[in-house]
FITIZA-871614 format. One record per residue (C-alpha): residue number from 1; residue in three letters; x negated, y negated, z negated. Coordinates in pm, 1 decimal, decimal comma. Layout:
N
NUM|Ala|X|Y|Z
...
***
This chain:
382
1|Met|896,8|427,5|4753,4
2|Asp|634,6|321,4|4482,3
3|Pro|646,0|-25,5|4363,7
4|Thr|408,2|-263,7|4535,7
5|Thr|459,3|-598,8|4395,5
6|Trp|399,7|-692,6|4045,4
7|Ala|760,7|-790,2|4010,6
8|Glu|854,2|-450,6|4106,1
9|Arg|600,4|-291,1|3890,5
10|Ala|697,6|-501,4|3588,6
11|Gln|1068,1|-386,7|3660,5
12|Ala|958,8|-20,5|3688,5
13|Ala|804,7|-55,4|3343,6
14|Ala|1114,9|-223,4|3203,6
15|Glu|1351,3|42,6|3328,2
16|Ser|1114,2|312,7|3194,1
17|Val|1122,8|167,8|2848,0
18|Asn|1487,8|83,1|2855,1
19|Gly|1597,8|421,8|2980,3
20|Gly|1324,0|636,0|2804,2
21|Phe|1326,0|472,8|2461,6
22|Gly|1639,2|258,5|2415,8
23|His|1974,1|350,8|2263,4
24|Arg|2238,2|221,9|2039,5
25|Val|2165,9|211,9|1660,9
26|Leu|2247,0|564,6|1529,5
27|Gly|2338,9|647,0|1884,1
28|Ala|2694,8|514,1|1853,3
29|Val|2706,1|162,8|1693,2
30|Pro|2873,0|-57,3|1965,6
31|Gly|2709,4|-405,0|2040,9
32|Thr|2362,1|-268,6|1939,0
33|Trp|2032,2|-168,2|2066,9
34|Ile|1701,5|-33,9|1938,3
35|Ala|1403,2|156,1|2074,3
36|Ser|1278,3|498,1|1944,8
37|Val|912,5|485,5|1857,3
38|Ala|838,1|765,7|2082,0
39|Arg|973,6|965,7|2368,1
40|Pro|1115,2|1230,6|2375,1
41|Ser|1304,0|1172,8|2042,9
42|Gln|1631,3|1226,8|1869,8
43|Arg|1854,3|944,2|1898,1
44|Ile|2005,2|960,2|1568,7
45|Arg|1760,1|923,3|1295,3
46|Ala|1777,1|921,0|905,8
47|Pro|1777,4|557,7|765,9
48|Trp|1443,0|595,3|621,9
49|Ala|1257,9|728,4|938,1
50|Pro|987,8|497,0|1082,4
51|Trp|1131,7|251,8|1345,9
52|His|848,4|-19,9|1355,2
53|Tyr|1016,0|-338,5|1311,1
54|Trp|735,0|-545,7|1487,0
55|Trp|733,6|-309,8|1788,6
56|Gln|1107,0|-397,8|1814,9
57|Ala|1012,3|-766,9|1798,7
58|His|781,5|-720,8|2104,1
59|Tyr|1049,0|-517,5|2272,7
60|Leu|1259,8|-821,3|2247,4
61|Asp|998,3|-1048,6|2386,8
62|Cys|953,3|-792,9|2672,8
63|Leu|1327,1|-821,6|2751,7
64|Val|1324,5|-1188,0|2755,4
65|Asp|1020,1|-1169,7|3017,1
66|Ala|1228,3|-943,0|3232,1
67|Ala|1541,8|-1147,6|3198,3
68|Glu|1359,5|-1462,3|3287,8
69|Arg|1188,8|-1305,4|3589,4
70|Arg|1499,4|-1146,9|3728,7
71|Arg|1717,4|-1462,0|3673,5
72|Ala|1447,7|-1662,0|3870,9
73|Glu|1472,6|-1399,7|4133,8
74|Ser|1862,5|-1379,6|4190,1
75|Gly|2047,0|-1581,7|3941,1
76|Gly|2338,1|-1447,0|3743,5
77|Glu|2287,7|-1277,4|3405,5
78|Pro|2018,5|-1005,2|3415,7
79|Arg|2111,2|-677,3|3240,5
80|Glu|1784,8|-739,2|3028,9
81|Leu|1945,9|-1039,5|2874,6
82|Ala|2260,4|-849,6|2740,3
83|Leu|2020,3|-588,5|2616,1
84|Ala|1824,3|-843,2|2446,0
85|Arg|2121,3|-982,9|2255,4
86|Asp|2210,8|-623,6|2155,7
87|Leu|1851,0|-553,6|2049,1
88|Leu|1856,0|-844,2|1810,8
89|Val|2175,4|-737,7|1659,2
90|Gly|2033,9|-378,2|1637,1
91|Ile|1716,4|-495,9|1452,5
92|Arg|1933,3|-668,8|1193,0
93|Val|2159,0|-374,3|1143,8
94|Arg|1872,1|-126,8|1133,2
95|Asn|1695,5|-359,1|880,0
96|Gly|1979,8|-360,0|630,0
97|Leu|2169,2|-652,1|757,6
98|Arg|1891,1|-899,5|727,1
99|Tyr|1597,5|-1024,6|945,4
100|Arg|1345,2|-1069,5|647,7
101|Asn|1071,3|-815,5|620,4
102|Trp|775,8|-756,3|393,2
103|Phe|507,0|-872,6|648,8
104|Tyr|505,5|-1228,2|757,4
105|Asp|316,7|-1142,8|1083,1
106|Asp|604,7|-913,8|1169,4
107|Met|854,4|-1183,5|1107,0
108|Ala|660,6|-1439,9|1303,7
109|Trp|685,2|-1206,5|1595,0
110|Leu|1043,8|-1164,3|1573,6
111|Ala|1099,9|-1560,5|1520,7
112|Leu|907,8|-1617,7|1836,9
113|Ala|1112,1|-1373,0|2045,3
114|Ala|1441,6|-1476,5|1886,2
115|Asp|1366,5|-1848,8|1961,5
116|Arg|1286,3|-1755,5|2321,9
117|Leu|1618,1|-1556,3|2361,6
118|Gly|1806,7|-1836,6|2213,5
119|Arg|1654,9|-2085,0|2453,7
120|Leu|1719,2|-1854,0|2756,9
121|Gln|2092,5|-1789,3|2654,8
122|Asp|2140,3|-2179,4|2643,6
123|Gln|1982,1|-2208,0|2990,3
124|Gln|2213,0|-1920,8|3098,3
125|Gly|2516,1|-2092,1|2984,9
126|Gly|2832,1|-1998,1|3169,6
127|Ala|3070,2|-1753,3|3043,4
128|Gly|2794,9|-1611,3|2805,1
129|Gly|2776,7|-1941,4|2617,9
130|Thr|2535,4|-1981,0|2339,9
131|Phe|2413,3|-1683,2|2110,3
132|Pro|2467,4|-1774,5|1733,6
133|Ala|2258,8|-1471,2|1626,8
134|Ala|1938,9|-1602,3|1776,1
135|Gly|1980,2|-1932,4|1563,4
136|Ala|2056,3|-1730,7|1253,8
137|Ala|1750,9|-1537,0|1296,9
138|Val|1526,9|-1814,6|1361,5
139|Arg|1642,7|-2003,7|1064,8
140|Glu|1606,8|-1724,1|837,8
141|Leu|1281,0|-1606,2|947,3
142|Ala|1157,1|-1980,6|958,6
143|Arg|1238,4|-2012,4|580,6
144|Glu|1030,4|-1702,4|506,2
145|Leu|728,0|-1821,5|712,4
146|Val|735,1|-2176,7|532,8
147|Ser|716,4|-1987,9|201,6
148|Ala|401,2|-1792,6|315,3
149|Asp|221,9|-2131,2|401,4
150|Thr|69,3|-2227,9|67,7
151|Asp|-246,3|-2396,8|-49,2
152|Asp|-409,3|-2087,0|-173,4
153|Leu|-748,4|-2042,8|13,7
154|Gly|-687,1|-2392,1|159,9
155|Gly|-403,0|-2313,6|368,3
156|Gly|-295,1|-2038,1|613,4
157|Leu|-9,2|-1783,8|598,0
158|Phe|-8,1|-1471,6|371,8
159|Trp|2,3|-1143,0|545,5
160|Asn|289,1|-975,3|335,4
161|Thr|493,5|-1033,6|32,1
162|Arg|220,8|-916,4|-198,0
163|Arg|41,1|-1262,0|-127,8
164|Arg|-309,5|-1117,6|-164,3
165|Tyr|-428,6|-1173,8|183,3
166|Lys|-417,2|-1456,7|442,0
167|Asn|-504,6|-1360,9|799,5
168|Thr|-510,8|-1449,1|1163,7
169|Ala|-245,9|-1196,5|1229,7
170|Ser|24,6|-1398,0|1059,8
171|Thr|-115,0|-1746,0|1083,8
172|Gly|-160,5|-1740,6|1467,4
173|Pro|204,4|-1647,1|1567,6
174|Gly|320,6|-1861,1|1279,3
175|Ala|142,4|-2166,7|1413,6
176|Leu|284,4|-2095,1|1742,9
177|Phe|634,4|-2068,5|1623,6
178|Phe|623,8|-2394,6|1422,3
179|Ala|467,1|-2565,1|1722,1
180|Arg|757,4|-2441,0|1942,7
181|Thr|1013,9|-2541,0|1696,0
182|Gly|915,7|-2885,8|1602,5
183|Glu|686,9|-2852,6|1303,1
184|Arg|376,9|-2957,0|1494,0
185|Gly|224,9|-3101,2|1189,2
186|Arg|238,9|-2784,1|1010,1
187|Ala|115,5|-2592,4|1321,8
188|Gln|-172,9|-2808,5|1365,8
189|Arg|-275,1|-2750,8|990,2
190|Leu|-266,1|-2391,1|1040,8
191|Val|-474,7|-2376,3|1362,0
192|Asp|-731,2|-2615,7|1191,2
193|Trp|-740,1|-2388,1|892,0
194|Leu|-805,2|-2090,5|1136,9
195|Asp|-1088,3|-2291,1|1292,5
196|Ala|-1247,8|-2387,6|959,6
197|Arg|-1213,0|-2041,3|786,9
198|Leu|-1175,7|-1749,9|1033,5
199|Leu|-1345,7|-1858,1|1342,4
200|Asp|-1668,2|-1690,8|1394,3
201|Pro|-1921,2|-1942,6|1552,0
202|Asp|-2142,9|-1687,4|1696,3
203|Gln|-1870,6|-1508,5|1871,5
204|Gly|-1620,4|-1769,8|1936,1
205|Leu|-1348,7|-1537,2|1810,1
206|Tyr|-1120,8|-1530,2|1527,4
207|Leu|-1181,0|-1275,5|1224,6
208|Asp|-923,1|-1098,3|1060,1
209|Gly|-857,0|-1266,8|719,3
210|Leu|-948,6|-1353,5|368,6
211|Asn|-869,5|-1159,1|55,9
212|Leu|-752,9|-1379,1|-239,6
213|Thr|-1026,2|-1359,5|-517,2
214|Ala|-1004,0|-1445,2|-863,6
215|Asp|-1212,8|-1761,3|-825,7
216|Gly|-1015,4|-1872,0|-519,4
217|Ser|-1297,3|-1864,1|-269,7
218|Gly|-1177,1|-1571,7|-69,7
219|Glu|-1349,6|-1251,8|54,3
220|Leu|-1382,8|-1249,4|423,6
221|Val|-1288,3|-949,8|639,1
222|Arg|-1479,8|-954,1|959,3
223|Asp|-1287,8|-732,4|1182,9
224|Val|-1216,4|-877,9|1533,6
225|Trp|-923,8|-769,3|1716,3
226|Thr|-790,6|-850,6|2070,3
227|Tyr|-431,7|-949,6|1943,3
228|Asn|-548,4|-1212,0|1681,9
229|Gln|-690,2|-1418,2|1964,4
230|Gly|-360,7|-1428,9|2156,0
231|Pro|-112,3|-1618,4|1963,1
232|Thr|-371,6|-1859,3|1828,6
233|Leu|-462,4|-1920,2|2202,0
234|Gly|-90,2|-1987,5|2250,2
235|Ala|-64,9|-2229,9|1957,3
236|Leu|-341,4|-2429,3|2095,2
237|Leu|-190,5|-2454,4|2430,4
238|Glu|154,9|-2535,4|2288,5
239|Leu|6,2|-2807,2|2054,3
240|Gly|-208,9|-2961,6|2355,2
241|Gly|-447,7|-3267,0|2308,3
242|Ala|-807,7|-3270,8|2406,1
243|Asp|-936,6|-3106,3|2089,7
244|Asn|-688,3|-2802,4|2101,5
245|Leu|-735,7|-2769,4|2489,0
246|Ala|-1116,5|-2761,1|2435,3
247|Arg|-1081,1|-2489,3|2171,3
248|Ala|-836,7|-2292,1|2405,0
249|Asp|-1101,5|-2318,3|2701,2
250|Ala|-1380,7|-2178,1|2456,1
251|Leu|-1167,9|-1895,7|2322,2
252|Val|-1078,2|-1776,2|2691,7
253|Glu|-1448,3|-1750,2|2775,0
254|Ala|-1532,4|-1581,6|2430,4
255|Val|-1252,2|-1319,1|2515,9
256|Ala|-1393,0|-1264,8|2860,2
257|Glu|-1740,8|-1217,4|2721,6
258|Arg|-1676,9|-1012,4|2402,0
259|Leu|-1330,9|-824,9|2441,1
260|Thr|-1350,8|-660,1|2785,5
261|Val|-1462,7|-345,4|2960,8
262|Glu|-1573,0|-260,3|3299,2
263|Val|-1308,9|-92,3|3511,2
264|Ala|-1282,2|-0,3|3885,0
265|His|-1106,4|-275,1|4053,8
266|Asp|-1023,7|-370,7|4405,1
267|Gly|-1274,9|-114,0|4550,7
268|Gly|-1536,2|-233,0|4315,7
269|Arg|-1603,5|-308,1|3943,6
270|Gly|-1452,8|-561,9|3743,3
271|Arg|-1359,2|-670,9|3385,8
272|Ala|-1043,5|-588,1|3208,2
273|Leu|-914,7|-643,5|2851,4
274|Arg|-1026,2|-394,9|2588,6
275|Gly|-766,2|-146,1|2476,3
276|Asp|-737,2|-37,6|2113,1
277|Gly|-567,2|309,6|2155,3
278|Gly|-220,3|411,1|2028,9
279|Gly|-19,1|337,1|1713,2
280|Asp|5,6|-21,0|1631,3
281|Gly|-311,7|-68,0|1828,4
282|Gly|-107,1|14,4|2148,9
283|Leu|26,6|-339,9|2147,0
284|Phe|-299,3|-530,8|2081,7
285|Met|-419,3|-572,2|2434,0
286|Gly|-66,0|-648,8|2567,8
287|Ile|-39,5|-942,1|2305,4
288|Leu|-358,1|-1096,4|2415,8
289|Ala|-258,6|-1049,4|2794,5
290|Arg|69,7|-1235,5|2733,6
291|Tyr|-109,0|-1546,4|2601,6
292|Leu|-395,1|-1522,9|2854,8
293|Ala|-116,7|-1540,3|3126,1
294|Leu|2,8|-1871,7|2970,9
295|Ala|-350,2|-2006,2|2988,0
296|Ala|-388,4|-1899,4|3345,3
297|Cys|-72,6|-2103,1|3446,9
298|Asp|-183,4|-2415,2|3223,0
299|Pro|-298,3|-2704,9|3463,1
300|Arg|-428,2|-2884,2|3153,5
301|Leu|-716,0|-2622,5|3131,0
302|Pro|-1035,6|-2640,2|3342,8
303|His|-1024,2|-2443,4|3659,7
304|Ala|-1291,0|-2196,0|3537,9
305|Ala|-1071,1|-2110,3|3214,1
306|Arg|-759,7|-2062,4|3439,8
307|Ser|-940,4|-1835,5|3680,2
308|Thr|-1094,1|-1635,7|3414,6
309|Ala|-762,1|-1596,8|3250,4
310|Arg|-601,6|-1507,2|3553,0
311|Gly|-861,9|-1239,3|3654,0
312|Leu|-842,5|-1064,7|3320,3
313|Val|-474,4|-1042,6|3321,0
314|Ala|-468,4|-919,6|3688,9
315|Ala|-757,1|-664,2|3641,5
316|Thr|-607,0|-514,0|3334,4
317|Ala|-267,1|-483,7|3520,2
318|Glu|-457,6|-322,8|3821,1
319|Ala|-618,2|-79,5|3587,8
320|Leu|-305,2|15,6|3391,4
321|Trp|-117,9|73,2|3712,9
322|Ala|-389,9|284,7|3858,0
323|Gly|-357,9|506,4|3562,2
324|Ala|2,1|531,2|3560,8
325|Glu|213,9|855,1|3625,6
326|Leu|551,8|922,2|3726,3
327|Arg|701,2|1179,1|3506,3
328|Ala|1020,8|1382,8|3462,6
329|Gly|1237,5|1176,9|3221,4
330|Gln|1441,3|1274,0|2910,6
331|His|1792,4|1159,3|2830,4
332|Arg|1900,6|894,9|3077,5
333|Ser|1723,8|781,2|3403,1
334|Pro|1714,1|477,6|3621,1
335|Gly|1840,9|711,7|3912,0
336|Asp|1595,3|992,6|4013,5
337|Gly|1529,9|1128,2|3658,8
338|Thr|1177,0|1006,9|3637,0
339|Trp|992,4|748,1|3421,0
340|Trp|665,7|571,0|3462,9
341|Thr|407,5|643,6|3196,7
342|Phe|110,5|428,3|3126,4
343|Pro|-216,8|488,1|2966,6
344|Gln|-328,8|344,6|2641,6
345|Arg|-643,9|165,3|2784,9
346|Pro|-751,7|15,2|3129,7
347|Gly|-960,7|279,9|3308,0
348|Glu|-782,5|562,3|3143,0
349|Ala|-518,6|803,3|3315,9
350|Ala|-189,0|848,5|3143,5
351|Arg|-246,9|1237,8|3189,1
352|Asp|-544,4|1195,0|2954,8
353|Ala|-371,5|954,2|2703,4
354|Tyr|-57,6|1164,4|2699,1
355|Pro|-90,0|1522,4|2822,8
356|Ala|199,6|1694,9|2968,1
357|Gly|450,5|1771,3|2681,4
358|Ser|317,4|1525,1|2426,4
359|Arg|529,6|1239,8|2281,1
360|Val|462,3|894,1|2456,4
361|Glu|457,1|606,0|2221,4
362|Leu|661,6|297,8|2246,3
363|Ser|387,4|63,4|2164,4
364|Thr|155,0|158,6|2469,6
365|Gln|443,6|145,4|2703,6
366|Leu|547,8|-206,5|2585,7
367|Gln|205,1|-305,9|2618,7
368|Ala|181,9|-193,9|2976,5
369|Trp|506,3|-374,6|3041,5
370|Met|371,8|-700,5|2888,6
371|Val|54,9|-687,8|3102,6
372|Leu|266,1|-626,6|3427,1
373|Glu|494,7|-922,6|3344,1
374|Gly|184,1|-1123,2|3287,8
375|Ala|27,8|-1019,0|3629,0
376|His|365,4|-1124,6|3812,0
377|Lys|338,7|-1477,8|3625,9
378|Val|-18,9|-1536,0|3729,2
379|Thr|9,4|-1419,4|4074,9
380|Ser|369,5|-1545,5|4165,1
381|Gly|223,9|-1856,5|4335,7
382|Asp|-1,5|-1656,5|4557,1
***
């Protein structure tokens, strides 16, 4: 029987990713977990083969989503929580026994996910106890993120260790991480810098970043990406207060106006979030949906903003599910030898994004999982 509730659909996505992409590091290292970047794929890869650290960070976030949902449904320790612990260990092993990376946005994503994992493990308690690796990851990554927060260009976080570019991609999730872990003053300075230097007043959206120039003024890069809006929205909500919530309200409306597409929905037409294709872009829409789901459930926001956020997440999920396809699986399976495959964009069919026989990217399947978990969150009170 096909899944009908959002919880069932989110679980179907979870099982398809875990079974279709997940495996032990090098196929054999006990106590580890990692995801292949595409399926089908050989399990044992050369150490220099691409593995996409930041995709793994979002995989960890998705596992925490599923573990929270399943814990609320039935109690006990969900399998996804054990996989999340193994994945954090696997990331460290695959990354040369450290969490540090060359990109501060990558590190911010992993810091956010590791912090959520540690908090959930603490709540779980019982025989599982605490999970020291999560705390160690958070501390190591926090030091790196603090080092990226300098006075160059007036503030903000550098994008990578070359320290030539400051952008929303690192500053947004960095601000959210600091807000969640007690450095609220630093977090507020970062979101204020984003508003002062990278918010486009005509669009109401955050631009990509600033190149460091010889005179210190900065060269503006005006690209607008869906995912850059998401963690900044999350940071504004986490910080709270009248000014930040007003900014969050305006950002939700700007996203609805400028970063959506028309799709078939509930027998008619509706607006869903814009997709950004495959590769790294295969995560962008899902990241925005994650934080819109938080906005939809935040009673401090005006009803109109919450309704808009809820509608965008639900419509995007509906469109992705409508385009999904059940296919014969490779390697292990959740029971019947099939996996759900999701399209890259709302309004698209999986068979068009990934014709039969082609490799399916991890990023786009994580994105669909994120959106489906978001739809469950925003509709669970219905």
